[in-house]
PDB file of the backbone (N, CA, C, O) and the ligand in Angstrom, with CONECT records:
HET     ZN  A 101       1
ATOM      1  N   MET A   1     -22.607 -25.952 -71.720  1.00  0.00           N
ATOM      2  CA  MET A   1     -22.148 -25.368 -70.445  1.00  0.00           C
ATOM      3  C   MET A   1     -23.287 -24.533 -69.859  1.00  0.00           C
ATOM      4  O   MET A   1     -23.857 -23.700 -70.563  1.00  0.00           O
ATOM      5  N   LYS A   2     -23.620 -24.734 -68.621  1.00  0.00           N
ATOM      6  CA  LYS A   2     -24.796 -24.090 -68.063  1.00  0.00           C
ATOM      7  C   LYS A   2     -24.601 -22.593 -67.865  1.00  0.00           C
ATOM      8  O   LYS A   2     -25.589 -21.859 -67.854  1.00  0.00           O
ATOM      9  N   CYS A   3     -23.423 -22.128 -67.714  1.00  0.00           N
ATOM     10  CA  CYS A   3     -23.197 -20.705 -67.493  1.00  0.00           C
ATOM     11  C   CYS A   3     -23.423 -19.884 -68.743  1.00  0.00           C
ATOM     12  O   CYS A   3     -23.464 -18.656 -68.665  1.00  0.00           O
ATOM     13  N   LYS A   4     -23.567 -20.497 -69.855  1.00  0.00           N
ATOM     14  CA  LYS A   4     -23.696 -19.836 -71.118  1.00  0.00           C
ATOM     15  C   LYS A   4     -24.956 -18.950 -71.174  1.00  0.00           C
ATOM     16  O   LYS A   4     -24.981 -17.885 -71.790  1.00  0.00           O
ATOM     17  N   SER A   5     -25.963 -19.439 -70.518  1.00  0.00           N
ATOM     18  CA  SER A   5     -27.250 -18.677 -70.606  1.00  0.00           C
ATOM     19  C   SER A   5     -27.337 -17.638 -69.510  1.00  0.00           C
ATOM     20  O   SER A   5     -28.341 -16.943 -69.360  1.00  0.00           O
ATOM     21  N   GLN A   6     -26.254 -17.548 -68.745  1.00  0.00           N
ATOM     22  CA  GLN A   6     -26.219 -16.564 -67.625  1.00  0.00           C
ATOM     23  C   GLN A   6     -26.330 -15.156 -68.176  1.00  0.00           C
ATOM     24  O   GLN A   6     -25.576 -14.796 -69.080  1.00  0.00           O
ATOM     25  N   VAL A   7     -27.233 -14.359 -67.667  1.00  0.00           N
ATOM     26  CA  VAL A   7     -27.315 -12.940 -68.043  1.00  0.00           C
ATOM     27  C   VAL A   7     -26.456 -12.096 -67.147  1.00  0.00           C
ATOM     28  O   VAL A   7     -25.971 -11.032 -67.535  1.00  0.00           O
ATOM     29  N   GLU A   8     -26.281 -12.564 -65.991  1.00  0.00           N
ATOM     30  CA  GLU A   8     -25.553 -11.784 -64.987  1.00  0.00           C
ATOM     31  C   GLU A   8     -24.054 -12.092 -65.096  1.00  0.00           C
ATOM     32  O   GLU A   8     -23.683 -13.263 -65.172  1.00  0.00           O
ATOM     33  N   ILE A   9     -23.189 -11.082 -65.107  1.00  0.00           N
ATOM     34  CA  ILE A   9     -21.758 -11.344 -65.160  1.00  0.00           C
ATOM     35  C   ILE A   9     -21.112 -10.488 -64.066  1.00  0.00           C
ATOM     36  O   ILE A   9     -21.316  -9.278 -63.974  1.00  0.00           O
ATOM     37  N   LYS A  10     -20.349 -11.161 -63.269  1.00  0.00           N
ATOM     38  CA  LYS A  10     -19.664 -10.491 -62.182  1.00  0.00           C
ATOM     39  C   LYS A  10     -18.420  -9.829 -62.689  1.00  0.00           C
ATOM     40  O   LYS A  10     -17.709 -10.411 -63.508  1.00  0.00           O
ATOM     41  N   ASP A  11     -18.125  -8.621 -62.231  1.00  0.00           N
ATOM     42  CA  ASP A  11     -16.929  -7.852 -62.665  1.00  0.00           C
ATOM     43  C   ASP A  11     -16.686  -7.877 -64.160  1.00  0.00           C
ATOM     44  O   ASP A  11     -15.626  -8.289 -64.631  1.00  0.00           O
ATOM     45  N   PRO A  12     -17.689  -7.428 -64.893  1.00  0.00           N
ATOM     46  CA  PRO A  12     -17.574  -7.547 -66.361  1.00  0.00           C
ATOM     47  C   PRO A  12     -16.520  -6.557 -66.894  1.00  0.00           C
ATOM     48  O   PRO A  12     -16.318  -5.465 -66.362  1.00  0.00           O
ATOM     49  N   ALA A  13     -15.852  -7.016 -67.996  1.00  0.00           N
ATOM     50  CA  ALA A  13     -15.000  -6.108 -68.796  1.00  0.00           C
ATOM     51  C   ALA A  13     -15.575  -6.155 -70.201  1.00  0.00           C
ATOM     52  O   ALA A  13     -15.825  -7.223 -70.760  1.00  0.00           O
ATOM     53  N   ILE A  14     -15.775  -4.972 -70.753  1.00  0.00           N
ATOM     54  CA  ILE A  14     -16.384  -4.864 -72.086  1.00  0.00           C
ATOM     55  C   ILE A  14     -15.257  -4.895 -73.118  1.00  0.00           C
ATOM     56  O   ILE A  14     -14.353  -4.060 -73.088  1.00  0.00           O
ATOM     57  N   THR A  15     -15.320  -5.844 -74.011  1.00  0.00           N
ATOM     58  CA  THR A  15     -14.316  -5.929 -75.058  1.00  0.00           C
ATOM     59  C   THR A  15     -14.973  -5.823 -76.434  1.00  0.00           C
ATOM     60  O   THR A  15     -16.190  -5.955 -76.566  1.00  0.00           O
ATOM     61  N   GLN A  16     -14.165  -5.588 -77.433  1.00  0.00           N
ATOM     62  CA  GLN A  16     -14.719  -5.477 -78.799  1.00  0.00           C
ATOM     63  C   GLN A  16     -14.163  -6.678 -79.618  1.00  0.00           C
ATOM     64  O   GLN A  16     -12.985  -7.023 -79.522  1.00  0.00           O
ATOM     65  N   THR A  17     -15.042  -7.284 -80.410  1.00  0.00           N
ATOM     66  CA  THR A  17     -14.616  -8.415 -81.192  1.00  0.00           C
ATOM     67  C   THR A  17     -13.971  -7.892 -82.524  1.00  0.00           C
ATOM     68  O   THR A  17     -14.065  -6.711 -82.859  1.00  0.00           O
ATOM     69  N   ALA A  18     -13.340  -8.799 -83.230  1.00  0.00           N
ATOM     70  CA  ALA A  18     -12.686  -8.450 -84.484  1.00  0.00           C
ATOM     71  C   ALA A  18     -13.721  -7.894 -85.475  1.00  0.00           C
ATOM     72  O   ALA A  18     -13.384  -7.050 -86.306  1.00  0.00           O
ATOM     73  N   ARG A  19     -14.897  -8.329 -85.400  1.00  0.00           N
ATOM     74  CA  ARG A  19     -15.988  -7.855 -86.277  1.00  0.00           C
ATOM     75  C   ARG A  19     -16.601  -6.552 -85.870  1.00  0.00           C
ATOM     76  O   ARG A  19     -17.472  -6.024 -86.562  1.00  0.00           O
ATOM     77  N   GLY A  20     -16.154  -6.019 -84.741  1.00  0.00           N
ATOM     78  CA  GLY A  20     -16.681  -4.743 -84.300  1.00  0.00           C
ATOM     79  C   GLY A  20     -17.885  -4.886 -83.352  1.00  0.00           C
ATOM     80  O   GLY A  20     -18.510  -3.890 -82.986  1.00  0.00           O
ATOM     81  N   GLY A  21     -18.198  -6.095 -82.966  1.00  0.00           N
ATOM     82  CA  GLY A  21     -19.249  -6.276 -81.983  1.00  0.00           C
ATOM     83  C   GLY A  21     -18.728  -6.086 -80.589  1.00  0.00           C
ATOM     84  O   GLY A  21     -17.520  -5.936 -80.403  1.00  0.00           O
ATOM     85  N   PHE A  22     -19.574  -6.088 -79.625  1.00  0.00           N
ATOM     86  CA  PHE A  22     -19.140  -5.878 -78.249  1.00  0.00           C
ATOM     87  C   PHE A  22     -19.498  -7.074 -77.432  1.00  0.00           C
ATOM     88  O   PHE A  22     -20.506  -7.737 -77.672  1.00  0.00           O
ATOM     89  N   MET A  23     -18.632  -7.358 -76.424  1.00  0.00           N
ATOM     90  CA  MET A  23     -18.805  -8.501 -75.568  1.00  0.00           C
ATOM     91  C   MET A  23     -18.482  -8.170 -74.170  1.00  0.00           C
ATOM     92  O   MET A  23     -17.514  -7.458 -73.904  1.00  0.00           O
ATOM     93  N   ALA A  24     -19.264  -8.666 -73.260  1.00  0.00           N
ATOM     94  CA  ALA A  24     -18.981  -8.491 -71.811  1.00  0.00           C
ATOM     95  C   ALA A  24     -18.340  -9.836 -71.352  1.00  0.00           C
ATOM     96  O   ALA A  24     -18.894 -10.914 -71.569  1.00  0.00           O
ATOM     97  N   LYS A  25     -17.206  -9.726 -70.741  1.00  0.00           N
ATOM     98  CA  LYS A  25     -16.482 -10.902 -70.236  1.00  0.00           C
ATOM     99  C   LYS A  25     -16.334 -10.729 -68.717  1.00  0.00           C
ATOM    100  O   LYS A  25     -16.000  -9.647 -68.235  1.00  0.00           O
ATOM    101  N   GLY A  26     -16.583 -11.796 -67.987  1.00  0.00           N
ATOM    102  CA  GLY A  26     -16.439 -11.706 -66.600  1.00  0.00           C
ATOM    103  C   GLY A  26     -16.589 -13.108 -65.944  1.00  0.00           C
ATOM    104  O   GLY A  26     -16.351 -14.146 -66.561  1.00  0.00           O
ATOM    105  N   THR A  27     -16.985 -13.067 -64.697  1.00  0.00           N
ATOM    106  CA  THR A  27     -17.148 -14.302 -63.969  1.00  0.00           C
ATOM    107  C   THR A  27     -18.552 -14.579 -63.648  1.00  0.00           C
ATOM    108  O   THR A  27     -19.315 -13.662 -63.344  1.00  0.00           O
ATOM    109  N   CYS A  28     -18.936 -15.840 -63.703  1.00  0.00           N
ATOM    110  CA  CYS A  28     -20.244 -16.255 -63.296  1.00  0.00           C
ATOM    111  C   CYS A  28     -20.469 -15.993 -61.832  1.00  0.00           C
ATOM    112  O   CYS A  28     -19.661 -16.420 -61.007  1.00  0.00           O
ATOM    113  N   PRO A  29     -21.551 -15.297 -61.470  1.00  0.00           N
ATOM    114  CA  PRO A  29     -21.772 -15.011 -60.000  1.00  0.00           C
ATOM    115  C   PRO A  29     -21.970 -16.274 -59.208  1.00  0.00           C
ATOM    116  O   PRO A  29     -21.801 -16.259 -57.988  1.00  0.00           O
ATOM    117  N   HIS A  30     -22.315 -17.345 -59.838  1.00  0.00           N
ATOM    118  CA  HIS A  30     -22.627 -18.582 -59.045  1.00  0.00           C
ATOM    119  C   HIS A  30     -21.464 -19.563 -59.113  1.00  0.00           C
ATOM    120  O   HIS A  30     -21.354 -20.440 -58.256  1.00  0.00           O
ATOM    121  N   HIS A  31     -20.581 -19.434 -60.127  1.00  0.00           N
ATOM    122  CA  HIS A  31     -19.453 -20.332 -60.294  1.00  0.00           C
ATOM    123  C   HIS A  31     -18.197 -19.453 -60.420  1.00  0.00           C
ATOM    124  O   HIS A  31     -17.788 -19.111 -61.529  1.00  0.00           O
ATOM    125  N   PRO A  32     -17.620 -19.108 -59.341  1.00  0.00           N
ATOM    126  CA  PRO A  32     -16.495 -18.079 -59.396  1.00  0.00           C
ATOM    127  C   PRO A  32     -15.308 -18.534 -60.240  1.00  0.00           C
ATOM    128  O   PRO A  32     -14.483 -17.711 -60.637  1.00  0.00           O
ATOM    129  N   GLU A  33     -15.212 -19.846 -60.522  1.00  0.00           N
ATOM    130  CA  GLU A  33     -14.076 -20.336 -61.326  1.00  0.00           C
ATOM    131  C   GLU A  33     -14.386 -20.240 -62.816  1.00  0.00           C
ATOM    132  O   GLU A  33     -13.498 -20.441 -63.645  1.00  0.00           O
ATOM    133  N   THR A  34     -15.626 -19.937 -63.164  1.00  0.00           N
ATOM    134  CA  THR A  34     -16.070 -20.017 -64.555  1.00  0.00           C
ATOM    135  C   THR A  34     -16.152 -18.620 -65.175  1.00  0.00           C
ATOM    136  O   THR A  34     -16.788 -17.709 -64.643  1.00  0.00           O
ATOM    137  N   THR A  35     -15.485 -18.495 -66.315  1.00  0.00           N
ATOM    138  CA  THR A  35     -15.531 -17.293 -67.093  1.00  0.00           C
ATOM    139  C   THR A  35     -16.763 -17.319 -67.999  1.00  0.00           C
ATOM    140  O   THR A  35     -16.992 -18.312 -68.688  1.00  0.00           O
ATOM    141  N   VAL A  36     -17.538 -16.276 -68.012  1.00  0.00           N
ATOM    142  CA  VAL A  36     -18.707 -16.232 -68.914  1.00  0.00           C
ATOM    143  C   VAL A  36     -18.574 -14.976 -69.776  1.00  0.00           C
ATOM    144  O   VAL A  36     -17.943 -14.006 -69.356  1.00  0.00           O
ATOM    145  N   CYS A  37     -19.133 -14.984 -70.921  1.00  0.00           N
ATOM    146  CA  CYS A  37     -19.164 -13.832 -71.750  1.00  0.00           C
ATOM    147  C   CYS A  37     -20.468 -13.739 -72.516  1.00  0.00           C
ATOM    148  O   CYS A  37     -21.124 -14.759 -72.728  1.00  0.00           O
ATOM    149  N   ALA A  38     -20.852 -12.586 -72.925  1.00  0.00           N
ATOM    150  CA  ALA A  38     -22.117 -12.325 -73.591  1.00  0.00           C
ATOM    151  C   ALA A  38     -21.934 -11.265 -74.675  1.00  0.00           C
ATOM    152  O   ALA A  38     -21.301 -10.232 -74.462  1.00  0.00           O
ATOM    153  N   MET A  39     -22.488 -11.545 -75.806  1.00  0.00           N
ATOM    154  CA  MET A  39     -22.478 -10.530 -76.853  1.00  0.00           C
ATOM    155  C   MET A  39     -23.433  -9.360 -76.431  1.00  0.00           C
ATOM    156  O   MET A  39     -24.452  -9.581 -75.778  1.00  0.00           O
ATOM    157  N   MET A  40     -23.071  -8.151 -76.818  1.00  0.00           N
ATOM    158  CA  MET A  40     -23.982  -7.053 -76.567  1.00  0.00           C
ATOM    159  C   MET A  40     -23.893  -6.011 -77.645  1.00  0.00           C
ATOM    160  O   MET A  40     -22.905  -5.922 -78.373  1.00  0.00           O
ATOM    161  N   SER A  41     -24.962  -5.208 -77.736  1.00  0.00           N
ATOM    162  CA  SER A  41     -24.946  -4.155 -78.691  1.00  0.00           C
ATOM    163  C   SER A  41     -24.059  -3.036 -78.182  1.00  0.00           C
ATOM    164  O   SER A  41     -23.714  -2.993 -77.001  1.00  0.00           O
ATOM    165  N   LYS A  42     -23.684  -2.114 -79.093  1.00  0.00           N
ATOM    166  CA  LYS A  42     -22.850  -1.000 -78.752  1.00  0.00           C
ATOM    167  C   LYS A  42     -23.539  -0.179 -77.651  1.00  0.00           C
ATOM    168  O   LYS A  42     -22.917   0.265 -76.685  1.00  0.00           O
ATOM    169  N   ASP A  43     -24.816  -0.006 -77.840  1.00  0.00           N
ATOM    170  CA  ASP A  43     -25.633   0.702 -76.812  1.00  0.00           C
ATOM    171  C   ASP A  43     -25.510   0.107 -75.469  1.00  0.00           C
ATOM    172  O   ASP A  43     -25.220   0.812 -74.502  1.00  0.00           O
ATOM    173  N   ASN A  44     -25.722  -1.191 -75.364  1.00  0.00           N
ATOM    174  CA  ASN A  44     -25.635  -1.864 -74.081  1.00  0.00           C
ATOM    175  C   ASN A  44     -24.209  -1.824 -73.544  1.00  0.00           C
ATOM    176  O   ASN A  44     -23.990  -1.691 -72.340  1.00  0.00           O
ATOM    177  N   ALA A  45     -23.254  -1.938 -74.442  1.00  0.00           N
ATOM    178  CA  ALA A  45     -21.839  -1.897 -74.004  1.00  0.00           C
ATOM    179  C   ALA A  45     -21.538  -0.560 -73.325  1.00  0.00           C
ATOM    180  O   ALA A  45     -20.891  -0.516 -72.279  1.00  0.00           O
ATOM    181  N   GLU A  46     -22.010   0.515 -73.927  1.00  0.00           N
ATOM    182  CA  GLU A  46     -21.815   1.875 -73.403  1.00  0.00           C
ATOM    183  C   GLU A  46     -22.541   2.067 -72.043  1.00  0.00           C
ATOM    184  O   GLU A  46     -22.038   2.698 -71.113  1.00  0.00           O
ATOM    185  N   LYS A  47     -23.731   1.490 -71.999  1.00  0.00           N
ATOM    186  CA  LYS A  47     -24.516   1.563 -70.766  1.00  0.00           C
ATOM    187  C   LYS A  47     -23.765   0.845 -69.654  1.00  0.00           C
ATOM    188  O   LYS A  47     -23.641   1.349 -68.538  1.00  0.00           O
ATOM    189  N   ALA A  48     -23.250  -0.381 -69.994  1.00  0.00           N
ATOM    190  CA  ALA A  48     -22.558  -1.158 -68.994  1.00  0.00           C
ATOM    191  C   ALA A  48     -21.303  -0.443 -68.435  1.00  0.00           C
ATOM    192  O   ALA A  48     -20.981  -0.514 -67.249  1.00  0.00           O
ATOM    193  N   ILE A  49     -20.636   0.231 -69.348  1.00  0.00           N
ATOM    194  CA  ILE A  49     -19.440   0.973 -68.942  1.00  0.00           C
ATOM    195  C   ILE A  49     -19.817   2.131 -68.049  1.00  0.00           C
ATOM    196  O   ILE A  49     -19.149   2.380 -67.045  1.00  0.00           O
ATOM    197  N   LYS A  50     -20.883   2.849 -68.397  1.00  0.00           N
ATOM    198  CA  LYS A  50     -21.344   3.895 -67.520  1.00  0.00           C
ATOM    199  C   LYS A  50     -21.795   3.394 -66.194  1.00  0.00           C
ATOM    200  O   LYS A  50     -21.729   4.115 -65.199  1.00  0.00           O
ATOM    201  N   ALA A  51     -22.265   2.142 -66.152  1.00  0.00           N
ATOM    202  CA  ALA A  51     -22.728   1.572 -64.905  1.00  0.00           C
ATOM    203  C   ALA A  51     -21.540   0.985 -64.145  1.00  0.00           C
ATOM    204  O   ALA A  51     -21.743   0.410 -63.076  1.00  0.00           O
ATOM    205  N   GLY A  52     -20.306   1.105 -64.652  1.00  0.00           N
ATOM    206  CA  GLY A  52     -19.142   0.709 -63.852  1.00  0.00           C
ATOM    207  C   GLY A  52     -18.345  -0.464 -64.390  1.00  0.00           C
ATOM    208  O   GLY A  52     -17.364  -0.885 -63.777  1.00  0.00           O
ATOM    209  N   ALA A  53     -18.772  -1.010 -65.565  1.00  0.00           N
ATOM    210  CA  ALA A  53     -17.978  -2.105 -66.141  1.00  0.00           C
ATOM    211  C   ALA A  53     -16.632  -1.577 -66.637  1.00  0.00           C
ATOM    212  O   ALA A  53     -16.504  -0.405 -66.992  1.00  0.00           O
ATOM    213  N   LYS A  54     -15.693  -2.405 -66.656  1.00  0.00           N
ATOM    214  CA  LYS A  54     -14.342  -2.020 -67.215  1.00  0.00           C
ATOM    215  C   LYS A  54     -14.396  -1.891 -68.676  1.00  0.00           C
ATOM    216  O   LYS A  54     -15.011  -2.707 -69.361  1.00  0.00           O
ATOM    217  N   LYS A  55     -13.759  -0.872 -69.179  1.00  0.00           N
ATOM    218  CA  LYS A  55     -13.664  -0.738 -70.661  1.00  0.00           C
ATOM    219  C   LYS A  55     -12.372  -1.342 -71.076  1.00  0.00           C
ATOM    220  O   LYS A  55     -11.302  -0.866 -70.696  1.00  0.00           O
ATOM    221  N   ALA A  56     -12.453  -2.422 -71.878  1.00  0.00           N
ATOM    222  CA  ALA A  56     -11.254  -3.213 -72.230  1.00  0.00           C
ATOM    223  C   ALA A  56     -11.074  -3.218 -73.761  1.00  0.00           C
ATOM    224  O   ALA A  56     -10.709  -4.239 -74.344  1.00  0.00           O
ATOM    225  N   TYR A  57     -11.328  -2.088 -74.389  1.00  0.00           N
ATOM    226  CA  TYR A  57     -11.126  -1.975 -75.798  1.00  0.00           C
ATOM    227  C   TYR A  57     -10.641  -0.625 -76.174  1.00  0.00           C
ATOM    228  O   TYR A  57     -10.415  -0.356 -77.354  1.00  0.00           O
TER     229      TYR A  57
HETATM  230 ZN    ZN A 101     -22.402 -20.415 -63.505  1.00  0.00          ZN2+
END
């Protein structure tokens, strides 16, 4: 799926995985019907939340 490599996520919500990792979930800015997600470090997750991402964990 081409959106997999997307670094940009529209309206991201930060969630935590069962293993304690962090993930940003949102919509592809180019394909509004497509949900994309990206693994992220705790650091980046906290940064994203400070920058306005939804905290979903
Ligand atoms: Zn896309």
